[in-house]
Structures are given as structure tokens and as C-alpha cells.
N, CA, C and O atoms as a GROMACS GRO file, in nm:
protein
  424
    1UNK      N    1  -5.891   5.076  -7.414
    1UNK     CA    2  -5.908   5.086  -7.268
    1UNK      C    3  -5.975   4.938  -7.233
    1UNK      O    4  -6.071   4.887  -7.292
    2UNK      N    5  -5.905   4.886  -7.130
    2UNK     CA    6  -5.962   4.764  -7.058
    2UNK      C    7  -6.007   4.800  -6.952
    2UNK      O    8  -5.949   4.886  -6.885
    3UNK      N    9  -6.122   4.740  -6.911
    3UNK     CA   10  -6.194   4.742  -6.784
    3UNK      C   11  -6.172   4.622  -6.693
    3UNK      O   12  -6.185   4.506  -6.730
    4UNK      N   13  -6.139   4.658  -6.580
    4UNK     CA   14  -6.108   4.536  -6.483
    4UNK      C   15  -6.246   4.506  -6.385
    4UNK      O   16  -6.357   4.557  -6.404
    5UNK      N   17  -6.221   4.437  -6.309
    5UNK     CA   18  -6.371   4.366  -6.240
    5UNK      C   19  -6.368   4.452  -6.129
    5UNK      O   20  -6.467   4.440  -6.058
    6UNK      N   21  -6.276   4.545  -6.087
    6UNK     CA   22  -6.287   4.641  -6.014
    6UNK      C   23  -6.377   4.772  -6.043
    6UNK      O   24  -6.436   4.839  -5.958
    7UNK      N   25  -6.373   4.792  -6.195
    7UNK     CA   26  -6.439   4.896  -6.247
    7UNK      C   27  -6.577   4.860  -6.292
    7UNK      O   28  -6.629   4.932  -6.377
    8UNK      N   29  -6.642   4.756  -6.245
    8UNK     CA   30  -6.753   4.714  -6.314
    8UNK      C   31  -6.862   4.704  -6.192
    8UNK      O   32  -6.817   4.647  -6.092
    9UNK      N   33  -6.981   4.744  -6.184
    9UNK     CA   34  -7.112   4.722  -6.101
    9UNK      C   35  -7.204   4.612  -6.162
    9UNK      O   36  -7.228   4.617  -6.283
   10UNK      N   37  -7.246   4.532  -6.100
   10UNK     CA   38  -7.322   4.448  -6.165
   10UNK      C   39  -7.446   4.486  -6.116
   10UNK      O   40  -7.445   4.518  -5.997
   11UNK      N   41  -7.588   4.492  -6.190
   11UNK     CA   42  -7.708   4.541  -6.152
   11UNK      C   43  -7.769   4.442  -6.075
   11UNK      O   44  -7.749   4.328  -6.117
   12UNK      N   45  -7.843   4.453  -5.966
   12UNK     CA   46  -7.897   4.348  -5.881
   12UNK      C   47  -8.040   4.301  -5.941
   12UNK      O   48  -8.106   4.218  -5.879
   13UNK      N   49  -8.084   4.353  -6.058
   13UNK     CA   50  -8.210   4.333  -6.118
   13UNK      C   51  -8.186   4.236  -6.231
   13UNK      O   52  -8.220   4.117  -6.229
   14UNK      N   53  -8.120   4.299  -6.335
   14UNK     CA   54  -8.092   4.214  -6.473
   14UNK      C   55  -7.979   4.175  -6.485
   14UNK      O   56  -7.954   4.130  -6.597
   15UNK      N   57  -7.876   4.172  -6.394
   15UNK     CA   58  -7.734   4.116  -6.398
   15UNK      C   59  -7.643   4.175  -6.517
   15UNK      O   60  -7.560   4.110  -6.581
   16UNK      N   61  -7.678   4.328  -6.536
   16UNK     CA   62  -7.635   4.348  -6.638
   16UNK      C   63  -7.476   4.456  -6.582
   16UNK      O   64  -7.475   4.535  -6.488
   17UNK      N   65  -7.389   4.433  -6.650
   17UNK     CA   66  -7.259   4.514  -6.622
   17UNK      C   67  -7.233   4.635  -6.652
   17UNK      O   68  -7.217   4.669  -6.769
   18UNK      N   69  -7.225   4.725  -6.547
   18UNK     CA   70  -7.240   4.846  -6.560
   18UNK      C   71  -7.079   4.933  -6.534
   18UNK      O   72  -7.011   4.920  -6.432
   19UNK      N   73  -7.049   5.010  -6.637
   19UNK     CA   74  -6.917   5.082  -6.545
   19UNK      C   75  -6.949   5.164  -6.438
   19UNK      O   76  -7.056   5.224  -6.433
   20UNK      N   77  -6.850   5.170  -6.338
   20UNK     CA   78  -6.844   5.216  -6.173
   20UNK      C   79  -6.909   5.355  -6.179
   20UNK      O   80  -6.989   5.392  -6.094
   21UNK      N   81  -6.871   5.431  -6.285
   21UNK     CA   82  -6.950   5.567  -6.279
   21UNK      C   83  -7.080   5.598  -6.312
   21UNK      O   84  -7.125   5.712  -6.322
   22UNK      N   85  -7.152   5.470  -6.335
   22UNK     CA   86  -7.297   5.507  -6.362
   22UNK      C   87  -7.369   5.516  -6.236
   22UNK      O   88  -7.339   5.454  -6.134
   23UNK      N   89  -7.456   5.590  -6.248
   23UNK     CA   90  -7.544   5.574  -6.128
   23UNK      C   91  -7.665   5.496  -6.150
   23UNK      O   92  -7.722   5.453  -6.050
   24UNK      N   93  -7.707   5.474  -6.254
   24UNK     CA   94  -7.797   5.400  -6.290
   24UNK      C   95  -7.796   5.284  -6.401
   24UNK      O   96  -7.746   5.317  -6.508
   25UNK      N   97  -7.836   5.174  -6.392
   25UNK     CA   98  -7.823   5.052  -6.488
   25UNK      C   99  -7.865   5.116  -6.644
   25UNK      O  100  -7.952   5.199  -6.671
   26UNK      N  101  -7.773   5.047  -6.732
   26UNK     CA  102  -7.812   5.124  -6.867
   26UNK      C  103  -7.897   5.045  -6.926
   26UNK      O  104  -7.942   5.079  -7.036
   27UNK      N  105  -7.937   4.922  -6.863
   27UNK     CA  106  -8.059   4.812  -6.916
   27UNK      C  107  -8.183   4.867  -6.878
   27UNK      O  108  -8.264   4.918  -6.956
   28UNK      N  109  -8.199   4.853  -6.717
   28UNK     CA  110  -8.349   4.875  -6.668
   28UNK      C  111  -8.372   4.980  -6.606
   28UNK      O  112  -8.487   4.997  -6.568
   29UNK      N  113  -8.255   5.097  -6.574
   29UNK     CA  114  -8.269   5.199  -6.518
   29UNK      C  115  -8.246   5.198  -6.350
   29UNK      O  116  -8.250   5.306  -6.291
   30UNK      N  117  -8.224   5.086  -6.283
   30UNK     CA  118  -8.238   5.108  -6.124
   30UNK      C  119  -8.106   5.128  -6.087
   30UNK      O  120  -8.004   5.069  -6.123
   31UNK      N  121  -8.123   5.216  -6.012
   31UNK     CA  122  -7.997   5.303  -5.920
   31UNK      C  123  -7.927   5.171  -5.876
   31UNK      O  124  -7.975   5.068  -5.828
   32UNK      N  125  -7.793   5.205  -5.908
   32UNK     CA  126  -7.704   5.107  -5.877
   32UNK      C  127  -7.662   5.163  -5.719
   32UNK      O  128  -7.659   5.281  -5.685
   33UNK      N  129  -7.634   5.051  -5.639
   33UNK     CA  130  -7.549   5.058  -5.544
   33UNK      C  131  -7.409   5.052  -5.515
   33UNK      O  132  -7.345   4.952  -5.546
   34UNK      N  133  -7.349   5.164  -5.450
   34UNK     CA  134  -7.197   5.165  -5.422
   34UNK      C  135  -7.183   5.105  -5.272
   34UNK      O  136  -7.272   5.057  -5.200
   35UNK      N  137  -7.056   5.122  -5.248
   35UNK     CA  138  -6.987   5.115  -5.099
   35UNK      C  139  -7.092   5.173  -5.017
   35UNK      O  140  -7.134   5.285  -5.048
   36UNK      N  141  -7.150   5.100  -4.897
   36UNK     CA  142  -7.195   5.159  -4.799
   36UNK      C  143  -7.100   5.227  -4.710
   36UNK      O  144  -6.987   5.179  -4.694
   37UNK      N  145  -7.142   5.349  -4.643
   37UNK     CA  146  -7.054   5.417  -4.571
   37UNK      C  147  -7.072   5.355  -4.431
   37UNK      O  148  -7.172   5.285  -4.419
   38UNK      N  149  -6.997   5.367  -4.332
   38UNK     CA  150  -7.018   5.356  -4.223
   38UNK      C  151  -7.080   5.448  -4.122
   38UNK      O  152  -7.026   5.559  -4.116
   39UNK      N  153  -7.173   5.429  -4.050
   39UNK     CA  154  -7.252   5.536  -3.988
   39UNK      C  155  -7.169   5.603  -3.870
   39UNK      O  156  -7.087   5.533  -3.810
   40UNK      N  157  -7.186   5.730  -3.836
   40UNK     CA  158  -7.082   5.798  -3.772
   40UNK      C  159  -7.134   5.781  -3.614
   40UNK      O  160  -7.252   5.804  -3.591
   41UNK      N  161  -7.052   5.743  -3.511
   41UNK     CA  162  -7.076   5.702  -3.395
   41UNK      C  163  -7.148   5.840  -3.350
   41UNK      O  164  -7.121   5.948  -3.402
   42UNK      N  165  -7.252   5.822  -3.236
   42UNK     CA  166  -7.331   5.900  -3.174
   42UNK      C  167  -7.212   5.967  -3.063
   42UNK      O  168  -7.099   5.926  -3.038
   43UNK      N  169  -7.293   6.096  -3.004
   43UNK     CA  170  -7.187   6.153  -2.912
   43UNK      C  171  -7.184   6.081  -2.756
   43UNK      O  172  -7.100   6.100  -2.667
   44UNK      N  173  -7.310   5.991  -2.754
   44UNK     CA  174  -7.312   5.926  -2.656
   44UNK      C  175  -7.220   5.805  -2.641
   44UNK      O  176  -7.178   5.764  -2.533
   45UNK      N  177  -7.192   5.751  -2.762
   45UNK     CA  178  -7.108   5.633  -2.807
   45UNK      C  179  -6.986   5.668  -2.788
   45UNK      O  180  -6.918   5.598  -2.712
   46UNK      N  181  -6.927   5.780  -2.851
   46UNK     CA  182  -6.803   5.842  -2.838
   46UNK      C  183  -6.744   5.865  -2.674
   46UNK      O  184  -6.633   5.838  -2.628
   47UNK      N  185  -6.862   5.924  -2.609
   47UNK     CA  186  -6.810   5.946  -2.475
   47UNK      C  187  -6.800   5.807  -2.390
   47UNK      O  188  -6.719   5.800  -2.297
   48UNK      N  189  -6.872   5.713  -2.418
   48UNK     CA  190  -6.881   5.596  -2.360
   48UNK      C  191  -6.731   5.523  -2.417
   48UNK      O  192  -6.659   5.456  -2.342
   49UNK      N  193  -6.708   5.543  -2.526
   49UNK     CA  194  -6.561   5.467  -2.555
   49UNK      C  195  -6.459   5.546  -2.477
   49UNK      O  196  -6.367   5.489  -2.418
   50UNK      N  197  -6.474   5.666  -2.476
   50UNK     CA  198  -6.368   5.776  -2.393
   50UNK      C  199  -6.357   5.730  -2.254
   50UNK      O  200  -6.244   5.732  -2.205
   51UNK      N  201  -6.444   5.695  -2.193
   51UNK     CA  202  -6.472   5.648  -2.031
   51UNK      C  203  -6.424   5.531  -2.013
   51UNK      O  204  -6.399   5.498  -1.897
   52UNK      N  205  -6.397   5.437  -2.124
   52UNK     CA  206  -6.348   5.323  -2.130
   52UNK      C  207  -6.193   5.295  -2.130
   52UNK      O  208  -6.127   5.198  -2.092
   53UNK      N  209  -6.163   5.406  -2.183
   53UNK     CA  210  -6.007   5.394  -2.194
   53UNK      C  211  -5.916   5.422  -2.082
   53UNK      O  212  -5.933   5.516  -2.005
   54UNK      N  213  -5.825   5.341  -2.074
   54UNK     CA  214  -5.728   5.333  -1.952
   54UNK      C  215  -5.640   5.473  -1.963
   54UNK      O  216  -5.587   5.513  -2.066
   55UNK      N  217  -5.638   5.546  -1.823
   55UNK     CA  218  -5.558   5.666  -1.826
   55UNK      C  219  -5.422   5.631  -1.843
   55UNK      O  220  -5.384   5.527  -1.788
   56UNK      N  221  -5.331   5.710  -1.918
   56UNK     CA  222  -5.215   5.683  -1.941
   56UNK      C  223  -5.141   5.738  -1.842
   56UNK      O  224  -5.189   5.838  -1.788
   57UNK      N  225  -5.013   5.690  -1.796
   57UNK     CA  226  -4.926   5.725  -1.702
   57UNK      C  227  -4.879   5.611  -1.616
   57UNK      O  228  -4.782   5.540  -1.643
   58UNK      N  229  -4.956   5.600  -1.509
   58UNK     CA  230  -4.875   5.532  -1.368
   58UNK      C  231  -4.949   5.383  -1.395
   58UNK      O  232  -4.945   5.314  -1.293
   59UNK      N  233  -5.003   5.330  -1.485
   59UNK     CA  234  -5.018   5.192  -1.499
   59UNK      C  235  -4.909   5.109  -1.508
   59UNK      O  236  -4.916   4.990  -1.476
   60UNK      N  237  -4.810   5.161  -1.549
   60UNK     CA  238  -4.693   5.077  -1.581
   60UNK      C  239  -4.597   5.038  -1.450
   60UNK      O  240  -4.655   5.042  -1.342
   61UNK      N  241  -4.485   5.008  -1.450
   61UNK     CA  242  -4.393   4.961  -1.336
   61UNK      C  243  -4.308   5.092  -1.271
   61UNK      O  244  -4.191   5.085  -1.235
   62UNK      N  245  -4.376   5.192  -1.264
   62UNK     CA  246  -4.322   5.306  -1.202
   62UNK      C  247  -4.318   5.322  -1.047
   62UNK      O  248  -4.414   5.281  -0.982
   63UNK      N  249  -4.221   5.374  -0.989
   63UNK     CA  250  -4.211   5.373  -0.852
   63UNK      C  251  -4.268   5.514  -0.808
   63UNK      O  252  -4.224   5.615  -0.863
   64UNK      N  253  -4.370   5.522  -0.704
   64UNK     CA  254  -4.421   5.622  -0.658
   64UNK      C  255  -4.341   5.691  -0.524
   64UNK      O  256  -4.292   5.630  -0.429
   65UNK      N  257  -4.344   5.794  -0.542
   65UNK     CA  258  -4.258   5.908  -0.410
   65UNK      C  259  -4.371   5.986  -0.357
   65UNK      O  260  -4.431   6.059  -0.436
   66UNK      N  261  -4.399   5.983  -0.263
   66UNK     CA  262  -4.511   6.087  -0.188
   66UNK      C  263  -4.451   6.237  -0.181
   66UNK      O  264  -4.516   6.341  -0.199
   67UNK      N  265  -4.338   6.227  -0.157
   67UNK     CA  266  -4.284   6.364  -0.155
   67UNK      C  267  -4.190   6.398  -0.236
   67UNK      O  268  -4.107   6.312  -0.265
   68UNK      N  269  -4.181   6.503  -0.280
   68UNK     CA  270  -4.022   6.530  -0.340
   68UNK      C  271  -3.920   6.513  -0.288
   68UNK      O  272  -3.836   6.456  -0.358
   69UNK      N  273  -3.885   6.546  -0.170
   69UNK     CA  274  -3.787   6.504  -0.080
   69UNK      C  275  -3.740   6.358  -0.098
   69UNK      O  276  -3.628   6.327  -0.139
   70UNK      N  277  -3.832   6.275  -0.066
   70UNK     CA  278  -3.833   6.131  -0.096
   70UNK      C  279  -3.752   6.054  -0.226
   70UNK      O  280  -3.667   5.966  -0.232
   71UNK      N  281  -3.840   6.150  -0.342
   71UNK     CA  282  -3.795   6.131  -0.485
   71UNK      C  283  -3.628   6.179  -0.492
   71UNK      O  284  -3.542   6.110  -0.546
   72UNK      N  285  -3.603   6.306  -0.428
   72UNK     CA  286  -3.464   6.346  -0.428
   72UNK      C  287  -3.362   6.245  -0.382
   72UNK      O  288  -3.259   6.219  -0.444
   73UNK      N  289  -3.398   6.192  -0.271
   73UNK     CA  290  -3.298   6.083  -0.177
   73UNK      C  291  -3.286   5.982  -0.308
   73UNK      O  292  -3.175   5.952  -0.352
   74UNK      N  293  -3.395   5.937  -0.362
   74UNK     CA  294  -3.392   5.775  -0.450
   74UNK      C  295  -3.307   5.837  -0.557
   74UNK      O  296  -3.208   5.769  -0.585
   75UNK      N  297  -3.321   5.952  -0.624
   75UNK     CA  298  -3.230   6.002  -0.730
   75UNK      C  299  -3.074   6.048  -0.718
   75UNK      O  300  -2.993   6.058  -0.810
   76UNK      N  301  -3.057   6.070  -0.584
   76UNK     CA  302  -2.933   6.073  -0.544
   76UNK      C  303  -2.863   5.934  -0.530
   76UNK      O  304  -2.755   5.908  -0.584
   77UNK      N  305  -2.932   5.846  -0.452
   77UNK     CA  306  -2.899   5.702  -0.443
   77UNK      C  307  -2.871   5.628  -0.580
   77UNK      O  308  -2.788   5.538  -0.595
   78UNK      N  309  -2.944   5.674  -0.663
   78UNK     CA  310  -2.943   5.581  -0.818
   78UNK      C  311  -2.823   5.632  -0.866
   78UNK      O  312  -2.728   5.560  -0.900
   79UNK      N  313  -2.824   5.763  -0.870
   79UNK     CA  314  -2.677   5.861  -0.929
   79UNK      C  315  -2.557   5.765  -0.881
   79UNK      O  316  -2.479   5.711  -0.959
   80UNK      N  317  -2.555   5.752  -0.734
   80UNK     CA  318  -2.429   5.717  -0.682
   80UNK      C  319  -2.395   5.580  -0.722
   80UNK      O  320  -2.281   5.542  -0.749
   81UNK      N  321  -2.538   5.486  -0.722
   81UNK     CA  322  -2.496   5.350  -0.781
   81UNK      C  323  -2.480   5.332  -0.898
   81UNK      O  324  -2.385   5.258  -0.922
   82UNK      N  325  -2.558   5.384  -1.021
   82UNK     CA  326  -2.523   5.363  -1.144
   82UNK      C  327  -2.493   5.482  -1.203
   82UNK      O  328  -2.505   5.481  -1.325
   83UNK      N  329  -2.461   5.578  -1.157
   83UNK     CA  330  -2.412   5.692  -1.253
   83UNK      C  331  -2.537   5.762  -1.333
   83UNK      O  332  -2.500   5.854  -1.407
   84UNK      N  333  -2.673   5.737  -1.330
   84UNK     CA  334  -2.759   5.772  -1.430
   84UNK      C  335  -2.835   5.898  -1.353
   84UNK      O  336  -2.889   5.899  -1.243
   85UNK      N  337  -2.818   6.009  -1.455
   85UNK     CA  338  -2.891   6.118  -1.413
   85UNK      C  339  -3.044   6.134  -1.476
   85UNK      O  340  -3.083   6.133  -1.593
   86UNK      N  341  -3.109   6.145  -1.364
   86UNK     CA  342  -3.279   6.127  -1.344
   86UNK      C  343  -3.316   6.284  -1.314
   86UNK      O  344  -3.249   6.370  -1.256
   87UNK      N  345  -3.435   6.291  -1.369
   87UNK     CA  346  -3.529   6.438  -1.335
   87UNK      C  347  -3.640   6.378  -1.251
   87UNK      O  348  -3.667   6.258  -1.253
   88UNK      N  349  -3.699   6.460  -1.181
   88UNK     CA  350  -3.807   6.430  -1.076
   88UNK      C  351  -3.944   6.517  -1.150
   88UNK      O  352  -3.932   6.630  -1.197
   89UNK      N  353  -4.038   6.460  -1.148
   89UNK     CA  354  -4.183   6.525  -1.216
   89UNK      C  355  -4.266   6.462  -1.138
   89UNK      O  356  -4.247   6.349  -1.092
   90UNK      N  357  -4.391   6.554  -1.115
   90UNK     CA  358  -4.517   6.534  -1.051
   90UNK      C  359  -4.604   6.465  -1.147
   90UNK      O  360  -4.609   6.506  -1.263
   91UNK      N  361  -4.674   6.362  -1.107
   91UNK     CA  362  -4.749   6.301  -1.220
   91UNK      C  363  -4.921   6.367  -1.164
   91UNK      O  364  -4.970   6.367  -1.052
   92UNK      N  365  -4.976   6.417  -1.293
   92UNK     CA  366  -5.094   6.442  -1.268
   92UNK      C  367  -5.230   6.348  -1.265
   92UNK      O  368  -5.347   6.386  -1.270
   93UNK      N  369  -5.182   6.226  -1.258
   93UNK     CA  370  -5.279   6.120  -1.256
   93UNK      C  371  -5.294   6.099  -1.117
   93UNK      O  372  -5.393   6.139  -1.057
   94UNK      N  373  -5.178   6.023  -1.047
   94UNK     CA  374  -5.171   5.971  -0.911
   94UNK      C  375  -5.110   6.091  -0.818
   94UNK      O  376  -5.108   6.067  -0.697
   95UNK      N  377  -5.067   6.201  -0.858
   95UNK     CA  378  -5.046   6.300  -0.765
   95UNK      C  379  -4.922   6.278  -0.680
   95UNK      O  380  -4.900   6.339  -0.575
   96UNK      N  381  -4.845   6.186  -0.734
   96UNK     CA  382  -4.698   6.141  -0.663
   96UNK      C  383  -4.598   6.176  -0.746
   96UNK      O  384  -4.629   6.212  -0.860
   97UNK      N  385  -4.484   6.173  -0.715
   97UNK     CA  386  -4.347   6.210  -0.780
   97UNK      C  387  -4.290   6.082  -0.843
   97UNK      O  388  -4.302   5.982  -0.773
   98UNK      N  389  -4.237   6.068  -0.947
   98UNK     CA  390  -4.168   5.984  -1.016
   98UNK      C  391  -4.032   6.027  -1.070
   98UNK      O  392  -4.004   6.146  -1.057
   99UNK      N  393  -3.943   5.944  -1.130
   99UNK     CA  394  -3.831   5.988  -1.176
   99UNK      C  395  -3.804   5.940  -1.335
   99UNK      O  396  -3.835   5.828  -1.376
  100UNK      N  397  -3.760   6.013  -1.392
  100UNK     CA  398  -3.744   5.989  -1.553
  100UNK      C  399  -3.620   6.014  -1.619
  100UNK      O  400  -3.567   6.098  -1.546
  101UNK      N  401  -3.552   5.993  -1.703
  101UNK     CA  402  -3.451   5.993  -1.748
  101UNK      C  403  -3.418   6.124  -1.813
  101UNK      O  404  -3.501   6.173  -1.889
  102UNK      N  405  -3.291   6.191  -1.786
  102UNK     CA  406  -3.285   6.351  -1.824
  102UNK      C  407  -3.210   6.341  -1.945
  102UNK      O  408  -3.090   6.319  -1.951
  103UNK      N  409  -3.298   6.361  -2.056
  103UNK     CA  410  -3.236   6.344  -2.205
  103UNK      C  411  -3.144   6.470  -2.249
  103UNK      O  412  -3.184   6.577  -2.202
  104UNK      N  413  -3.057   6.477  -2.309
  104UNK     CA  414  -2.973   6.584  -2.356
  104UNK      C  415  -3.039   6.639  -2.468
  104UNK      O  416  -3.098   6.564  -2.546
  105UNK      N  417  -3.035   6.774  -2.487
  105UNK     CA  418  -3.109   6.842  -2.604
  105UNK      C  419  -2.986   6.827  -2.730
  105UNK      O  420  -2.864   6.845  -2.722
  106UNK      N  421  -3.053   6.796  -2.823
  106UNK     CA  422  -2.963   6.778  -2.972
  106UNK      C  423  -2.972   6.902  -3.054
  106UNK      O  424  -2.916   6.908  -3.163
   0.00000   0.00000   0.00000
């Protein structure tokens, strides 16, 4: 059985090479350190990161229609010009109406 450099931990005191599964150095008995784990983020830090996130939705180049009637007129106009079938939906972020593609169910 060959031992690679990834399977060896070197003692910080006596520089003895120990297998990775050992908890203590076989020469001096010092506790061997392994990879340090990242600390978990506190609830405050998580909340702060969440508040910094951009809201998904209306940050793109979507056209906002104030009423459903305006969106319906725009949908009919696009259908007559391009032949695209669109669906109207109300955005929960900006409370305006947008148009989206009507996808066929497969």
C-alpha cells in the first residue's frame, strides 16, 4: 500500500510524518490539526445578506402596464404585428402587469 502526500499529516512540533487517520502524533503525542471548518454565519449576518439581495423580477427590460386593459391592448397589437401569442400576468413586486410568452404544454 503506497501513501501519497495527501494521506500524510506532518506534526508541527517534531516534523514527524503521520497517517491522516491519526489523531495524535506517534512520536511526541501532540494532537494533530486537520482542516479548519468555516464558522457558520450568524442569524444577523444571514439577515443582512438577505436584505442586500436584489429582488427578482422587474429589474430587466420588462414593459409595465398599469391596468390589465392596457396590457390586453398591447397583447392584441403584438399579435397582429408579429403573430406572437402572449399571456398577461400581474407582477407581485411592482404591482403592474407584464406580458410573457405562452408556452405549449408537452
